[in-house]
N, C-alpha and C positions, 0 to 999 in steps of 0.2 A: 469513325466510319467515315469514308471520303464521301462528300456530296459530289457527284459527277454534273457537269454541264456541258452539253455539246451544243457547240456554236460555228457558223461560219461567218468569221470576224469581216465586218464592214468598215471597221474604223480602228486605227492602230498607233503605235508610237516606236522612238528608237532610242536607247540608251547605253551605257556603259558595260565594258567588257572586261574581264581582269587578264592580266599579264600570264604566259604561259608557265605552268609550274610543272616541273620534272619533264618538260617538254611536249606536253600534252595535256595539263590540267589547267583550269582556269582560275586564276586568284580574284580576290573580293571585289574591289571596285577599280582595278584597270583591265584593260582589255588586251588580248592576244596581238601581237605584232604580225599580222599578216601583211604579206606583200602584195596579195593580189588588187586588181582594180577593183574599186568600189562599184557596186553593182546598185541598180536602183530598179524598184518594184514597176510594172507597166503602169504608167500614168494615164488616164482617160479624160475625157471632158464632164467629168462631175462637178457640179458647183461646190464652192468653198463649204466646208464642213461646220462653219460657225455661220449662224443664220440671226443672231442676236445683233441688235443695235449696238455700236460701240458706245463708249462713254464719253468720246470728244470725237470732234471732226478735224483731228490732227492728220496730215496728210505724212503716207510714208515717203522715204527718201528715195526710193527706187522702186520699180516693178518687183513683185513678188515678196516683198517685207512682210508683208500679213495677208490674210486671208486667200492664198493661194488655192487653186483647184483641188477637188478632191480625188480621193485615189481607193478603190477597194480590193482586198487581198482576193488574191483568185485559189489560192491553197487552201483546202479544206483544215478547218483548226479545230482544235479539242481544247475547253477550257475547265481547269479541275478545281473544286476548292478543297485542297488538302487537309488544312487544319484551320480550326475558329478558336484555338485556346489561347492564342498570342497576347500578351498585354501591352498594348500601345507600341508596337513595333516601329522602329525607325530607320534600321539599316539591314541590309542582305548582303552576304558575301559568300564567296565559294572558297572552301577548304579543299586541298589538293585530292584528298580520298574522294569527290564528290557530293559531300555532304554540305549544309547550309548554315552558315554562322549569323545569328539574328540578334541585335541588340533591341532592348525592350527600354522605352524612354524612363521607366522609374526606377532603372538602375540595374538590371540585371541581362546577361545574355543567355542566349541557348544554341543548342546545336540540334538541326531536324534533319532526317534523312531526305531525300529526293521523294518519298512517297509520303511526307508529311508527317512522320513520326517521330515525337520528342526524343532525342538519344541523351543528350546531357544538359543540365541547367547549372550555368556559371555564376557563382554570386561572390561576395568579397569585394567588389569593386568600389571606388571612390565614392563618397558622399556625392549626390549632384543636386542642384534645385531643378524640381522637374517642374514647377509652374510655368505658364506661360508655354512658349515655345521652345523651353529647355528640358534638362533631362540628360539622361544618356543617348549620343546621337550616333555618328558616324563610326564604322569599323573597316579595318581592311587588316591585310595580312602581309609580314613581310615575303619580299621574293623568294628568301631564301626560308621559309616555314619548314618546308620537309626536314630541314637538317636543325633550325635554332628554334621553331615554335614561337616565334614572336609573334605578338597581336597588336596591333596600335588602333587607338580609339579615341574620340573626344567628346567632351561633356560639357555641361552649363557648371561651372564650379561655384559654390556661394563664398563669399567673403566679407571682410569687413566694409570695403569700399565699393561693394556691389558684386554681380557675378559677371567671370570672364569664362571665355571659350578656353578650356585647358584640353592640350594634345598629351596622350599618354601612351604609355607602352608596357608589356608585361608578357612574361612568357606562360602560356599555356600549359597548365600542369599535366602531369603523364596521365592521370585520373580523369583531367577535362573538367573538372569541377571549380576551379578557381583560377587565376592568372596569377604568377609568382613575380616579387620584384617589381610591383608596378613602380613606375617613373613618370612625373608629369616632365615631359621634354619641352613643353614651349606653351606660355600663355598668351591669348591675344589682345595685350592691354591697348587702351585703358579697361579696368573692371567699370562697369556702369548698373545702378539700381534700376534696373529695368529687366524684364523677362522675355523678350521678343529678339528676333533675327540674328540668330548665332551664325546662320550660313553652315559651314562646319562639313563638308566632304572631303575626304583623303583617298589622295591616288599616290603611288608609285613611279616615279620615271625609269627610264631604262639603266640609270646608273645607281638605282635604289635609294635615291632621296625622295622625298615627298613633298606633292602639292596639298597644301591646306586652305580652302575657302573659307571666308569669315563674314560675317553680316554686319551691318552698321549700326545694328542694335536700335532702329526704328524712330525714335524720339527726336524731334527736329533739330535738339539742341547737340546732339550728339553724330547726328547721320551726316553731318558735314564734314566729318572725319574720313568719311571714303574717299575724299579729294585731297588728303593731308599725308604727306608720306612719312610723317614723324609717328604716327598711328598704325596700330595694325587691324584696325576696323575695316569693313568693306573693302576687303583685298584678297588676291591670290597669293598665296605664300609659298616659297620654295625653301624648304630646309632640310637638314641633315636627320639620320636617325638619332642623332643626340640633341635635337632642335637649334642646331646652330645654322646661321645664313650658308646657303650652297654659295661658294666661291664665285665670283664672276658675274652676278646679279645684275640687272639693266640700272640700277640705283647705287651702285657701290660707290660712286664716286660724286653723289649728289650732297652736298652740305644740308646734314641734319635729317637726311631720309633713312629708314631701316632697312639695312641692305638685303633683308629676307623677301622684301616685295619683289614681286614677279610683274602683277599688274594690280590696276586700282580704280575706283570708281565704280563699286559694285554695289547693289541693295542688299538683297538676301540671297547669296547663291548657295541653292540646297540640292543642284545638281553638277555634277561634272564629270568627263569622259574623256578617256584618249580615242581620237579617230584612228583606228586600226591601221587606215591607207596613209594618210599623211603624219600620223603621230602628235597632231596638234590637239592640245587642250580643248574642249567643247563646255559650256557652262550655260545652264539655264537658272534664271533668278525670278523671283517675285517682283513684280511693280507695285505700286499703291492700288489705285482704282483705275485698272488697265493697265497696259505697258508691261507685262511679262516679257521676259528677251530670252532669246536663243543667241550665244556669242562665240566666237572662234577666240580663244584668250592668247594674246600673243604677248613676249616681253617687252614691259615698259609701257605697254597702251593704258590709255586713261578712257573707260568706258562709261563717263559722262554723269552718273548719280551722284548728287541730286540734281547737277546743272541741267542736263539735257534728259529728258524721260519722254515716253508716248503715252504716260498716265497721269493721273489727276491725285489730289490728295482725296482722302476718302470724304471728306466734306464736299467735294466736287469742285474746289477752287483749284487754279494751277497750282504746278508744283513750282516754285522759283518765279522765275519769268515768264513759265509757261512756252519755253522753248524747246525742240526737238533736236537741233542741229547745232553745232558750233565747231570750229576749227580747234583740232588737236584732239578731240574726243572721237570715240570709236562710233559708228552705227550698229545695231544689233543685226544680225544674219536673217533674224526675223522675230516679231512680236505679236502679242495677242491682245486684244481689245473687245470684249469684256475678257478678265481674267482666267487662266486654267487652273493658276495656283500649282506652279511645277516643282516637284519635289525630285526624288532621285531618278537618273536617266541612264542609257546604257544603250551601246551600239550593237547591234545585231553583227555577229561576224561568224554565222555558222552557215554550211550548204545545206543544213537540214531543211530550212525554209529559204529556197534560193531567191525569191524575189524580194526577201527582206533583207539581204545582207547589203551591209553599209548604210541601213536605216538606222534611224534614233527612234528609241522607244522613251518615254517619260512618264514617270507616274505622277498622277494629277490630284490634288487635294479637292479644293473646292468645286471644280466641272465634275468629278466623280469618273473620270475615265483615262484611260490610256491612249496617249498620242502617239501616233507614229508620224515621223518626218521623213520623206525621201528627198534626198540631195542630189543635186547635179553639181557637183565640186563643193565650193564653199556657199551655193546658192539652194534654198527650199523651193522644189519642185512641185511638190504635193504633200496633203495631210491627210490623215485618216486618224478616226476615233475609235476605239473598241471599247466594251464592257462598260458602254456608258449605262446600260439599264440596271446596273447591279445595285447602285445607290452606297458605293464604297468611296471612301477617301483614301487614294491609293497613294503611300509613303514612298516605296522604294522598288526597284527593279533590276534584276541582274539575269545575264544568259548562264546557265548552268555548262557544264562540259558536254551535256547531253542533248545540246542544241535547243533546248526547251527555255523560254523566260519564265521566272519565278517572281512574283509580286507581293508585297506585303500592303496591308491596309490598316488604317487607325485603328479600325474595329476590332483588330485583331485576327484577320484572316490571311491565310496564305494560299495562292494560286499560282499553278502552272498553266503555262499556255504551250501548246505543243503542236504538231504535225498529226491530222485526225488518222 
Protein backbone atom coordinates (compact mmCIF):
# COMPACT_ATOMS: atom_id res chain seq x y z
CA UNK A 1 0.00 0.00 0.00
CA UNK A 2 1.40 3.36 -0.97
CA UNK A 3 1.84 5.98 1.68
CA UNK A 4 1.01 9.33 0.11
CA UNK A 5 2.44 12.51 1.51
CA UNK A 6 1.37 15.79 -0.01
CA UNK A 7 3.58 18.76 0.57
CA UNK A 8 4.61 22.09 -0.93
CA UNK A 9 8.36 21.87 -1.26
CA UNK A 10 10.35 24.59 0.41
CA UNK A 11 13.78 23.15 -0.16
CA UNK A 12 15.25 20.93 -2.94
CA UNK A 13 18.31 19.80 -5.01
CA UNK A 14 19.50 18.90 -8.45
CA UNK A 15 21.32 15.78 -9.79
CA UNK A 16 21.94 13.51 -12.73
CA UNK A 17 19.83 12.38 -15.74
CA UNK A 18 20.08 9.55 -18.26
CA UNK A 19 21.18 9.61 -21.89
CA UNK A 20 18.25 9.37 -24.31
CA UNK A 21 17.27 5.76 -24.97
CA UNK A 22 15.43 5.01 -28.18
CA UNK A 23 15.25 8.77 -28.79
CA UNK A 24 12.85 9.37 -25.92
CA UNK A 25 13.68 7.37 -22.79
CA UNK A 26 16.30 8.03 -20.12
CA UNK A 27 19.07 5.61 -19.10
CA UNK A 28 20.47 5.11 -15.62
CA UNK A 29 23.00 7.64 -14.41
CA UNK A 30 23.67 9.78 -17.46
CA UNK A 31 21.51 12.62 -18.71
CA UNK A 32 19.73 13.54 -21.88
CA UNK A 33 21.58 15.80 -24.25
CA UNK A 34 19.22 18.76 -24.37
CA UNK A 35 20.41 21.71 -26.39
CA UNK A 36 18.11 24.13 -24.59
CA UNK A 37 19.62 26.90 -22.53
CA UNK A 38 19.80 26.16 -18.84
CA UNK A 39 16.87 27.57 -16.92
CA UNK A 40 16.95 28.58 -13.29
CA UNK A 41 14.23 28.78 -10.71
CA UNK A 42 13.33 32.23 -9.43
CA UNK A 43 15.73 33.15 -6.64
CA UNK A 44 14.50 35.56 -4.01
CA UNK A 45 16.00 37.17 -0.96
CA UNK A 46 15.55 34.23 1.40
CA UNK A 47 18.42 33.70 3.84
CA UNK A 48 20.79 30.75 3.40
CA UNK A 49 19.21 27.40 4.25
CA UNK A 50 22.14 26.40 6.46
CA UNK A 51 21.84 27.98 9.90
CA UNK A 52 24.30 25.88 11.93
CA UNK A 53 27.75 27.20 12.81
CA UNK A 54 30.57 25.97 10.54
CA UNK A 55 33.33 23.72 11.86
CA UNK A 56 36.01 26.23 10.94
CA UNK A 57 36.56 29.90 10.20
CA UNK A 58 37.92 29.18 6.71
CA UNK A 59 37.08 31.88 4.20
CA UNK A 60 35.64 31.07 0.78
CA UNK A 61 37.79 31.81 -2.25
CA UNK A 62 35.04 33.82 -3.95
CA UNK A 63 31.53 35.13 -3.21
CA UNK A 64 28.85 32.48 -3.56
CA UNK A 65 31.15 29.52 -2.85
CA UNK A 66 29.15 28.58 0.25
CA UNK A 67 25.93 29.56 2.06
CA UNK A 68 24.27 31.33 -0.85
CA UNK A 69 20.77 32.74 -0.54
CA UNK A 70 17.82 30.42 -0.24
CA UNK A 71 15.11 29.83 -2.80
CA UNK A 72 11.61 28.37 -2.59
CA UNK A 73 9.92 26.23 -5.24
CA UNK A 74 6.69 27.86 -6.40
CA UNK A 75 5.19 24.83 -8.17
CA UNK A 76 2.91 22.71 -5.94
CA UNK A 77 4.68 19.39 -5.39
CA UNK A 78 3.53 15.93 -4.35
CA UNK A 79 5.85 13.53 -2.49
CA UNK A 80 4.86 9.86 -2.31
CA UNK A 81 6.50 7.01 -0.44
CA UNK A 82 6.05 4.16 -2.91
CA UNK A 83 7.88 1.23 -1.30
CA UNK A 84 9.44 0.54 2.09
CA UNK A 85 10.76 -2.99 1.46
CA UNK A 86 14.15 -2.24 -0.13
CA UNK A 87 17.22 -3.62 1.65
CA UNK A 88 19.90 -0.93 1.95
CA UNK A 89 19.51 0.47 -1.59
CA UNK A 90 22.54 2.23 -3.07
CA UNK A 91 21.77 3.24 -6.66
CA UNK A 92 18.75 3.82 -8.87
CA UNK A 93 18.67 3.76 -12.65
CA UNK A 94 16.11 4.13 -15.45
CA UNK A 95 15.40 1.27 -17.83
CA UNK A 96 14.25 2.10 -21.38
CA UNK A 97 10.70 0.91 -20.68
CA UNK A 98 10.38 3.31 -17.74
CA UNK A 99 10.95 0.85 -14.90
CA UNK A 100 13.65 1.40 -12.26
CA UNK A 101 16.75 -0.74 -11.71
CA UNK A 102 17.93 -0.52 -8.09
CA UNK A 103 21.01 -1.98 -6.41
CA UNK A 104 20.97 -3.20 -2.82
CA UNK A 105 24.16 -3.01 -0.79
CA UNK A 106 24.16 -6.66 0.31
CA UNK A 107 24.48 -7.90 -3.28
CA UNK A 108 21.17 -7.98 -5.13
CA UNK A 109 19.37 -5.83 -7.68
CA UNK A 110 15.65 -5.33 -8.15
CA UNK A 111 13.44 -3.94 -10.90
CA UNK A 112 10.52 -1.81 -9.75
CA UNK A 113 7.65 -0.22 -11.60
CA UNK A 114 7.16 3.54 -11.47
CA UNK A 115 4.42 3.05 -8.90
CA UNK A 116 6.80 1.21 -6.57
CA UNK A 117 5.85 -2.41 -7.19
CA UNK A 118 8.59 -5.06 -7.14
CA UNK A 119 8.71 -6.56 -10.62
CA UNK A 120 11.85 -8.72 -10.65
CA UNK A 121 14.69 -9.58 -8.26
CA UNK A 122 18.15 -10.11 -9.75
CA UNK A 123 20.44 -12.50 -7.87
CA UNK A 124 23.64 -14.44 -8.54
CA UNK A 125 25.88 -11.39 -8.60
CA UNK A 126 29.55 -11.57 -7.50
CA UNK A 127 30.40 -11.79 -3.81
CA UNK A 128 30.72 -8.35 -2.22
CA UNK A 129 32.26 -7.07 0.99
CA UNK A 130 29.31 -5.16 2.41
CA UNK A 131 31.10 -4.00 5.57
CA UNK A 132 31.40 -0.28 6.20
CA UNK A 133 30.73 1.69 3.03
CA UNK A 134 31.22 -1.31 0.75
CA UNK A 135 28.78 -3.68 -0.93
CA UNK A 136 27.06 -3.61 -4.29
CA UNK A 137 27.25 0.04 -5.32
CA UNK A 138 26.41 1.86 -8.55
CA UNK A 139 24.65 0.57 -11.68
CA UNK A 140 24.14 1.92 -15.18
CA UNK A 141 22.97 0.45 -18.45
CA UNK A 142 24.68 0.41 -21.82
CA UNK A 143 23.50 3.20 -24.15
CA UNK A 144 22.59 0.34 -26.51
CA UNK A 145 20.74 -1.60 -23.82
CA UNK A 146 17.61 -1.84 -25.96
CA UNK A 147 19.52 -4.19 -28.29
CA UNK A 148 22.33 -5.67 -26.14
CA UNK A 149 20.76 -5.70 -22.61
CA UNK A 150 24.16 -4.98 -21.01
CA UNK A 151 24.30 -3.76 -17.40
CA UNK A 152 27.40 -2.20 -15.81
CA UNK A 153 27.88 -2.10 -12.04
CA UNK A 154 30.60 -1.75 -9.43
CA UNK A 155 31.13 -3.21 -6.01
CA UNK A 156 33.58 -3.73 -3.14
CA UNK A 157 35.39 -6.92 -4.13
CA UNK A 158 37.11 -8.82 -1.30
CA UNK A 159 40.59 -10.29 -1.82
CA UNK A 160 43.71 -11.46 -0.04
CA UNK A 161 45.33 -8.01 -0.30
CA UNK A 162 42.20 -6.17 0.83
CA UNK A 163 39.11 -4.76 -0.84
CA UNK A 164 39.08 -3.14 -4.26
CA UNK A 165 36.43 -1.29 -6.25
CA UNK A 166 35.62 -3.63 -9.15
CA UNK A 167 33.71 -2.55 -12.26
CA UNK A 168 31.80 -5.37 -13.96
CA UNK A 169 29.31 -5.98 -16.73
CA UNK A 170 26.77 -8.65 -17.62
CA UNK A 171 23.77 -9.21 -19.86
CA UNK A 172 20.34 -8.98 -18.24
CA UNK A 173 18.76 -12.36 -18.91
CA UNK A 174 15.52 -12.49 -20.85
CA UNK A 175 13.66 -13.53 -17.68
CA UNK A 176 15.31 -10.59 -15.81
CA UNK A 177 16.27 -12.72 -12.78
CA UNK A 178 20.07 -12.75 -13.29
CA UNK A 179 22.95 -11.31 -15.30
CA UNK A 180 24.63 -13.56 -17.84
CA UNK A 181 28.38 -13.82 -18.54
CA UNK A 182 29.45 -11.43 -15.79
CA UNK A 183 32.98 -10.07 -16.32
CA UNK A 184 35.06 -7.72 -14.18
CA UNK A 185 36.44 -5.16 -16.63
CA UNK A 186 38.43 -2.95 -14.22
CA UNK A 187 39.79 -2.92 -10.68
CA UNK A 188 40.73 0.39 -9.03
CA UNK A 189 44.10 -0.65 -7.61
CA UNK A 190 45.62 -0.80 -5.15
CA UNK A 191 43.48 -2.93 -2.89
CA UNK A 192 43.24 -1.73 0.71
CA UNK A 193 42.36 -3.51 3.94
CA UNK A 194 39.69 -1.00 4.86
CA UNK A 195 35.97 -0.69 4.23
CA UNK A 196 35.47 3.02 3.61
CA UNK A 197 35.17 5.48 0.73
CA UNK A 198 34.93 3.60 -2.55
CA UNK A 199 33.30 6.46 -4.49
CA UNK A 200 31.94 4.60 -7.48
CA UNK A 201 29.46 6.35 -9.73
CA UNK A 202 29.31 5.25 -13.37
CA UNK A 203 28.42 7.47 -16.34
CA UNK A 204 28.44 6.81 -20.08
CA UNK A 205 29.78 9.49 -22.38
CA UNK A 206 28.37 10.25 -25.84
CA UNK A 207 30.77 7.76 -27.44
CA UNK A 208 29.67 4.92 -25.15
CA UNK A 209 32.74 4.93 -22.87
CA UNK A 210 32.56 4.93 -19.08
CA UNK A 211 33.48 7.53 -16.50
CA UNK A 212 33.96 5.96 -13.06
CA UNK A 213 34.60 7.86 -9.82
CA UNK A 214 36.80 6.25 -7.16
CA UNK A 215 37.27 7.08 -3.50
CA UNK A 216 40.66 7.36 -1.78
CA UNK A 217 39.73 4.73 0.85
CA UNK A 218 39.82 7.16 3.81
CA UNK A 219 42.83 6.12 5.91
CA UNK A 220 45.68 8.65 6.20
CA UNK A 221 48.24 6.17 4.88
CA UNK A 222 46.36 5.59 1.64
CA UNK A 223 44.44 8.81 1.02
CA UNK A 224 47.60 10.57 -0.19
CA UNK A 225 47.26 8.42 -3.33
CA UNK A 226 44.50 10.76 -4.49
CA UNK A 227 47.46 12.97 -5.57
CA UNK A 228 49.44 10.15 -7.19
CA UNK A 229 49.01 9.43 -10.88
CA UNK A 230 50.19 5.82 -10.56
CA UNK A 231 47.17 4.99 -8.37
CA UNK A 232 43.50 4.65 -9.34
CA UNK A 233 42.30 5.91 -5.93
CA UNK A 234 40.68 9.34 -5.55
CA UNK A 235 40.17 9.71 -9.29
CA UNK A 236 37.67 10.07 -12.11
CA UNK A 237 38.62 7.38 -14.63
CA UNK A 238 37.75 7.17 -18.33
CA UNK A 239 37.60 3.61 -19.65
CA UNK A 240 36.09 1.67 -22.53
CA UNK A 241 33.42 -1.00 -22.18
CA UNK A 242 36.29 -3.50 -22.03
CA UNK A 243 37.97 -1.61 -19.17
CA UNK A 244 40.82 -0.19 -21.25
CA UNK A 245 41.95 3.46 -21.11
CA UNK A 246 40.08 5.67 -23.55
CA UNK A 247 42.70 6.86 -26.08
CA UNK A 248 43.95 10.43 -25.83
CA UNK A 249 43.54 10.88 -22.07
CA UNK A 250 45.17 13.91 -20.39
CA UNK A 251 47.95 11.83 -18.79
CA UNK A 252 48.74 9.46 -21.63
CA UNK A 253 52.16 11.09 -22.12
CA UNK A 254 52.99 11.46 -18.40
CA UNK A 255 55.67 9.01 -17.28
CA UNK A 256 54.33 6.50 -14.74
CA UNK A 257 50.76 7.80 -14.88
CA UNK A 258 47.75 5.56 -15.41
CA UNK A 259 46.44 6.52 -18.86
CA UNK A 260 42.82 5.99 -17.77
CA UNK A 261 42.96 8.88 -15.26
CA UNK A 262 40.75 11.79 -16.37
CA UNK A 263 41.03 13.97 -13.23
CA UNK A 264 42.38 13.49 -9.70
CA UNK A 265 42.52 14.77 -6.13
CA UNK A 266 39.08 13.59 -4.96
CA UNK A 267 38.12 12.31 -1.52
CA UNK A 268 34.92 10.27 -1.81
CA UNK A 269 32.97 11.18 -4.96
CA UNK A 270 29.62 9.41 -4.62
CA UNK A 271 27.70 11.70 -6.96
CA UNK A 272 28.40 12.35 -10.62
CA UNK A 273 26.24 13.61 -13.50
CA UNK A 274 26.46 15.24 -16.91
CA UNK A 275 25.26 18.82 -17.24
CA UNK A 276 22.65 18.51 -20.03
CA UNK A 277 23.57 21.92 -21.44
CA UNK A 278 27.38 21.87 -21.40
CA UNK A 279 27.84 18.07 -21.32
CA UNK A 280 30.51 18.54 -18.65
CA UNK A 281 30.74 16.21 -15.66
CA UNK A 282 29.63 17.58 -12.31
CA UNK A 283 30.62 15.77 -9.13
CA UNK A 284 29.81 15.91 -5.41
CA UNK A 285 32.00 14.41 -2.71
CA UNK A 286 32.22 13.98 1.03
CA UNK A 287 34.59 16.18 2.94
CA UNK A 288 35.78 15.10 6.41
CA UNK A 289 34.40 17.35 9.18
CA UNK A 290 33.03 20.02 6.87
CA UNK A 291 34.17 20.63 3.32
CA UNK A 292 31.71 18.65 1.20
CA UNK A 293 32.29 19.80 -2.38
CA UNK A 294 30.52 20.36 -5.69
CA UNK A 295 32.92 20.40 -8.65
CA UNK A 296 32.98 20.65 -12.42
CA UNK A 297 35.30 17.85 -13.53
CA UNK A 298 37.61 18.81 -16.37
CA UNK A 299 40.33 16.68 -17.98
CA UNK A 300 43.74 16.75 -16.34
CA UNK A 301 42.70 18.91 -13.40
CA UNK A 302 43.73 18.38 -9.77
CA UNK A 303 40.93 18.89 -7.23
CA UNK A 304 43.26 19.14 -4.27
CA UNK A 305 42.46 16.45 -1.71
CA UNK A 306 44.12 15.98 0.77
CA UNK A 307 46.33 19.04 0.22
CA UNK A 308 43.57 21.68 0.17
CA UNK A 309 40.14 21.37 1.74
CA UNK A 310 37.47 23.42 3.50
CA UNK A 311 37.06 20.58 6.01
CA UNK A 312 38.93 19.48 9.11
CA UNK A 313 39.93 16.10 10.47
CA UNK A 314 37.22 14.38 12.50
CA UNK A 315 39.37 15.16 15.55
CA UNK A 316 38.98 18.85 14.74
CA UNK A 317 42.63 19.24 13.71
CA UNK A 318 43.52 20.84 10.38
CA UNK A 319 43.96 18.52 7.40
CA UNK A 320 47.64 18.66 6.46
CA UNK A 321 48.80 22.26 6.46
CA UNK A 322 45.24 23.52 6.90
CA UNK A 323 45.21 25.39 3.58
CA UNK A 324 42.28 25.92 1.25
CA UNK A 325 43.99 27.24 -1.87
CA UNK A 326 47.10 26.26 -3.79
CA UNK A 327 48.33 27.03 -7.28
CA UNK A 328 47.56 24.26 -9.73
CA UNK A 329 44.61 22.95 -7.69
CA UNK A 330 40.97 23.56 -8.52
CA UNK A 331 38.52 25.31 -6.23
CA UNK A 332 35.12 23.71 -5.68
CA UNK A 333 32.21 25.47 -7.33
CA UNK A 334 30.48 25.20 -3.95
CA UNK A 335 31.15 23.69 -0.53
CA UNK A 336 29.19 22.88 2.62
CA UNK A 337 30.25 23.26 6.25
CA UNK A 338 28.75 21.54 8.23
CA UNK A 339 28.51 18.58 5.90
CA UNK A 340 25.41 17.39 4.08
CA UNK A 341 27.01 14.02 3.19
CA UNK A 342 26.17 14.18 -0.53
CA UNK A 343 25.62 10.89 -2.34
CA UNK A 344 23.80 10.44 -5.66
CA UNK A 345 22.96 13.46 -7.80
CA UNK A 346 20.98 14.29 -10.93
CA UNK A 347 20.29 17.24 -13.19
CA UNK A 348 16.61 17.99 -13.69
CA UNK A 349 16.06 18.19 -17.44
CA UNK A 350 12.29 18.10 -17.90
CA UNK A 351 9.73 20.81 -18.69
CA UNK A 352 7.27 19.20 -16.26
CA UNK A 353 8.45 21.48 -13.45
CA UNK A 354 9.82 24.33 -15.52
CA UNK A 355 11.44 26.27 -12.67
CA UNK A 356 13.60 23.22 -11.87
CA UNK A 357 15.05 22.76 -15.34
CA UNK A 358 18.85 22.86 -15.21
CA UNK A 359 18.89 22.52 -11.42
CA UNK A 360 20.93 19.92 -9.54
CA UNK A 361 19.33 17.59 -7.01
CA UNK A 362 21.52 15.79 -4.47
CA UNK A 363 20.56 12.93 -2.16
CA UNK A 364 22.06 13.65 1.26
CA UNK A 365 22.77 11.16 4.03
CA UNK A 366 23.67 12.68 7.42
CA UNK A 367 21.71 15.89 6.79
CA UNK A 368 18.63 13.85 5.86
CA UNK A 369 17.32 15.99 3.03
CA UNK A 370 17.37 16.50 -0.72
CA UNK A 371 19.41 19.51 -1.78
CA UNK A 372 18.40 21.59 -4.78
CA UNK A 373 21.06 23.77 -6.37
CA UNK A 374 20.12 26.60 -8.76
CA UNK A 375 22.92 27.47 -11.17
CA UNK A 376 23.90 30.50 -13.16
CA UNK A 377 26.44 29.03 -15.56
CA UNK A 378 29.11 27.41 -13.39
CA UNK A 379 28.14 29.39 -10.31
CA UNK A 380 25.66 28.47 -7.59
CA UNK A 381 22.92 31.07 -7.38
CA UNK A 382 20.62 29.65 -4.71
CA UNK A 383 20.01 26.58 -2.56
CA UNK A 384 16.88 24.85 -1.31
CA UNK A 385 16.31 21.80 0.91
CA UNK A 386 13.35 19.45 0.78
CA UNK A 387 12.12 16.37 2.62
CA UNK A 388 14.28 17.40 5.59
CA UNK A 389 11.59 16.45 8.14
CA UNK A 390 11.33 12.77 7.11
CA UNK A 391 14.34 11.46 9.02
CA UNK A 392 15.73 9.57 6.03
CA UNK A 393 19.32 9.08 4.86
CA UNK A 394 18.88 9.67 1.14
CA UNK A 395 21.30 7.66 -0.97
CA UNK A 396 20.48 8.12 -4.66
CA UNK A 397 18.21 10.11 -6.96
CA UNK A 398 17.27 10.09 -10.64
CA UNK A 399 14.81 11.78 -12.97
CA UNK A 400 12.53 9.31 -14.71
CA UNK A 401 11.14 9.73 -18.22
CA UNK A 402 7.82 10.93 -16.73
CA UNK A 403 9.48 14.08 -15.35
CA UNK A 404 9.34 12.92 -11.72
CA UNK A 405 12.29 12.48 -9.38
CA UNK A 406 12.75 9.09 -7.73
CA UNK A 407 14.79 8.80 -4.54
CA UNK A 408 15.96 5.86 -2.42
CA UNK A 409 16.95 6.04 1.24
CA UNK A 410 19.25 3.81 3.28
CA UNK A 411 16.24 2.90 5.42
CA UNK A 412 14.85 1.04 2.40
CA UNK A 413 12.29 3.49 1.04
CA UNK A 414 11.53 4.58 -2.50
CA UNK A 415 10.05 8.07 -2.95
CA UNK A 416 8.56 9.88 -5.91
CA UNK A 417 8.62 13.69 -6.17
CA UNK A 418 6.27 15.03 -8.82
CA UNK A 419 4.10 17.94 -9.80
CA UNK A 420 0.90 18.05 -7.78
